[in-house]
C-alpha positions in Angstrom: 110.4 72.4 82.3 113.2 73.7 84.0 112.1 76.6 86.3 114.7 79.0 87.5 114.3 82.5 89.9 115.1 85.6 87.8 115.7 89.1 89.9 113.8 91.9 88.3 117.2 93.2 86.9 118.0 90.2 85.2 114.2 89.9 84.0 113.7 90.1 80.4 110.6 92.4 80.8 108.8 92.5 77.6 108.7 88.4 77.8 107.4 88.3 81.0 104.8 91.0 80.2 103.8 89.1 77.5 103.5 85.9 79.5 100.9 88.2 81.8 99.0 89.5 78.9 98.3 86.3 77.6 97.5 84.2 80.5 93.5 84.2 80.8 92.2 86.3 83.5 95.8 87.4 84.8 95.5 90.2 87.2 97.2 93.3 86.6 99.1 92.7 90.0 101.5 90.5 87.9 102.7 93.2 85.4 106.2 94.6 85.9 104.9 98.1 85.6 102.8 97.5 88.7 105.6 95.7 90.6 108.0 98.1 89.8 105.6 100.7 91.7 104.5 98.8 94.4 106.8 96.3 95.4 110.0 97.2 97.4 111.9 94.2 95.5 110.4 91.6 93.4 111.9 88.0 91.4 110.2 85.8 89.1 109.9 82.3 89.0 110.0 81.3 85.8 111.1 78.7 82.8 113.6 79.2 80.0 111.0 80.0 77.3 108.8 82.4 79.5 106.1 80.5 78.8 104.7 79.5 82.8 106.1 81.3 86.1 104.8 83.1 88.9 106.1 87.4 90.8 107.4 86.8 93.8 107.6 90.1 95.5 109.9 90.5 98.5 110.9 92.8 101.3 115.1 92.7 103.3 114.7 92.9 106.6 118.1 92.0 108.6 119.0 91.3 105.1 117.0 88.9 105.5 114.8 88.4 102.2 111.1 87.5 103.1 108.4 87.2 100.3 105.1 89.5 101.1 102.1 90.7 99.0 102.9 94.5 98.5 100.2 96.8 99.6 97.6 97.3 96.3 97.9 93.8 95.3 95.3 91.1 96.7 97.3 87.9 95.4 100.0 86.9 92.8 99.9 83.9 90.7 100.6 81.3 88.4 101.0 82.4 84.7 100.9 79.7 82.2 100.6 76.4 83.0 103.1 75.0 85.1 103.7 71.2 86.1 102.3 70.5 89.4 105.5 67.5 89.6 107.8 70.5 89.8 106.9 70.9 93.6 106.8 74.9 93.3 106.4 74.8 97.3 109.9 73.8 97.5 111.7 75.9 95.2 109.8 78.8 96.4 110.6 77.7 100.1 114.6 76.7 99.3 114.7 80.6 98.2 113.0 82.2 101.1 112.8 81.2 105.1 110.4 83.6 105.8 107.0 83.8 103.7 104.3 86.3 104.4 102.1 86.1 100.8 98.6 85.6 99.3 98.4 83.0 96.4 95.4 82.9 93.9 96.3 79.3 94.3 97.5 77.0 96.8 100.8 76.3 95.2 102.3 76.4 98.8 100.1 73.5 99.6 96.7 73.2 101.0 96.5 74.1 104.7 97.5 78.4 103.8 96.4 79.8 107.6 93.3 81.6 105.8 91.2 81.6 102.9 90.6 85.5 101.6 88.0 86.3 98.7 87.6 88.5 96.4 84.8 89.7 94.4 84.6 90.0 90.6 81.3 91.1 88.3 78.8 88.7 87.5 76.5 89.6 85.0 73.8 86.8 85.5 73.1 88.0 89.5 70.8 90.6 90.0 71.7 94.0 91.7 69.9 94.3 95.6 67.5 97.4 95.6 70.2 98.9 97.4 71.9 100.1 94.6 69.3 101.4 92.6 68.0 103.1 95.6 71.0 104.9 95.7 71.6 105.5 92.4 68.3 107.1 92.0 69.2 109.1 95.0 72.2 110.2 93.8 70.5 111.3 90.6 68.2 113.7 92.8 71.5 115.3 94.2 72.1 116.2 90.5 75.4 114.3 90.9 77.0 113.5 87.6 79.3 111.0 86.4 82.1 111.7 83.3 85.2 109.7 82.3 88.1 111.1 82.7 91.6 111.7 81.8 92.4 113.8 84.8 93.4 111.1 86.6 94.9 113.1 89.2 92.0 115.3 90.4 90.6 112.1 91.6 93.3 110.6 93.0 93.7 114.3 95.1 90.3 113.5 96.7 91.0 109.7 97.0 94.2 110.3 98.8 92.8 112.5 100.9 89.9 110.8 102.1 92.0 107.6 102.3 94.9 108.6 104.4 95.6 107.7 107.9 91.6 105.7 107.6 92.5 102.3 106.7 96.1 100.2 107.6 98.4 101.5 105.3 97.4 104.3 103.6 100.5 106.6 104.2 102.3 109.0 102.6 104.9 106.6 101.3 101.9 103.6 100.2 100.0 106.5 98.1 103.2 107.6 96.6 103.8 104.2 95.2 99.7 104.6 94.5 100.4 107.7 92.1 103.2 106.3 90.8 101.5 103.1 89.6 98.4 105.6 88.0 101.1 107.8 86.1 102.8 104.7 84.7 99.1 102.9 83.7 98.2 106.3 82.2 101.4 106.2 80.1 100.3 103.2 79.1 96.8 103.9 78.2 95.5 101.7 80.9 93.8 103.8 83.6 90.0 104.5 83.5 89.3 107.0 85.8 85.3 107.9 86.7 84.7 111.3 88.5 81.6 112.2 90.4 80.8 115.7 90.2 78.3 118.2 91.8 78.2 121.3 89.3 81.5 122.3 88.4 83.2 120.8 91.5 84.7 117.3 91.7 83.5 115.5 94.8 84.9 112.2 94.4 85.2 109.1 92.0 87.2 106.0 91.2 90.0 104.6 89.2 90.5 101.7 87.7 93.3 99.7 85.4 92.7 98.3 82.2 94.6 95.0 81.5 93.7 92.4 78.8 89.9 91.4 79.1 89.7 92.7 82.7 88.8 96.5 84.3 90.3 96.4 88.0 89.0 98.5 90.4 91.5 100.4 92.2 90.5 102.7 94.4 87.8 105.0 94.8 86.5 107.6 97.5 84.0 110.4 97.1 83.7 113.5 100.1 81.2 112.7 103.0 78.2 114.8 101.3 78.8 112.7 97.6 79.3 109.4 99.5 75.8 109.9 101.7 74.4 111.3 98.2 75.0 107.7 96.7 78.1 109.1 94.8 80.3 105.9 95.1 77.3 104.0 93.7 77.1 106.4 90.7 80.9 105.7 90.1 80.7 102.2 90.2 78.3 101.8 88.4 79.4 103.8 85.8 82.8 101.9 86.1 80.9 98.5 85.3 78.8 100.0 82.6 82.2 101.0 80.7 83.6 97.1 81.2 80.0 95.6 79.7 79.9 97.6 77.3 83.3 96.8 76.5 83.1 93.1 76.8 85.2 93.3 79.8 85.4 91.2 83.3 84.7 93.9 86.1 86.7 93.3 89.3 85.8 94.6 92.4 89.6 94.4 94.0 88.4 92.7 96.9 88.5 94.1 100.3 88.8 91.9 104.0 86.2 94.6 105.4 82.9 92.9 105.5 80.9 96.0 104.8 83.0 96.9 101.4 82.6 92.8 100.5 78.8 93.4 100.9 79.0 96.6 99.0 80.6 94.8 96.5 78.0 91.7 96.2 75.0 94.1 96.0 76.3 95.2 92.1 76.2 91.2 91.3 79.8 90.2 92.8 80.6 87.0 93.5 83.2 85.7 95.8 86.5 84.4 94.0 88.7 82.4 96.8 92.4 83.2 97.5 95.1 81.8 99.8 97.3 83.4 102.9 100.1 81.8 103.9 102.3 82.6 106.9 105.4 80.5 107.1 108.4 81.1 109.0 111.6 78.8 109.0 114.5 81.8 109.7 116.5 81.5 112.9 115.3 82.0 116.1 117.3 85.4 116.4 115.7 86.7 113.8 112.3 85.7 114.4 112.6 86.9 117.9 114.2 90.2 116.3 111.0 90.7 114.2 108.5 89.8 117.3 109.6 92.3 119.3 109.7 95.4 116.8 105.9 94.2 116.2 105.3 94.3 119.3 106.9 97.7 120.1 105.2 98.6 117.0 101.8 98.0 118.3 102.3 100.1 121.5 103.8 103.3 119.7 
């Protein structure tokens, strides 16, 4: 197997997306339309016949390429089956001297800086009592949930509630997310579950359908609706849809412990992935970046 790096502009998109689609349990994060929306730049490491590969998003600072995990991506992953004797780490490290990325697999060696977890639904696990209590509370408050094609109504509340409250939730990143949803909608892969109080939309969740998976992307409710169990109702609706259509439900994961507990309460199960921080760039570049990070924290 001969592996080579191909830049996005030279990529056979149809073959690449076909590789993503036929890789069992592959996440949406490697799809071309998704990376086009969320990544500043990206390339792939792939064999001649597009039977195996991995997406490599990168940003450019001072004309140097930095391998990174774009916002709204949990991790990147190996697609297809790659012979481990090919030493992916050597190929990637030759291309990128600065690496700040998360991979589903330990492809850059067995000593990552950190091990993170995402959650996927395990249907055999029982829900915590808190879930049923909050669902009953939502019913008493006469909240309703509808599956809707009007995703922009839900997105307006989600972006309003999340903007500035979490790291990276800026106008720029939310614009990227909106582009992602628009592309997914055009591909009939967007699923929106709207929470309603009477005739008013009070929040909801937006998911992306990919192969045999339903990925929770983002969601939020206004304060009153959230306190009445609106988010529990919306997630429950998304999980019910996934179960009814025999789809694997992916909670999308979070490094926030409270969100993780929320996911586990529904029957989520931890799945590990790996964070790498490698810097073999020139000393001057490391010094400039450290100064920028230091001043960024002060401002």
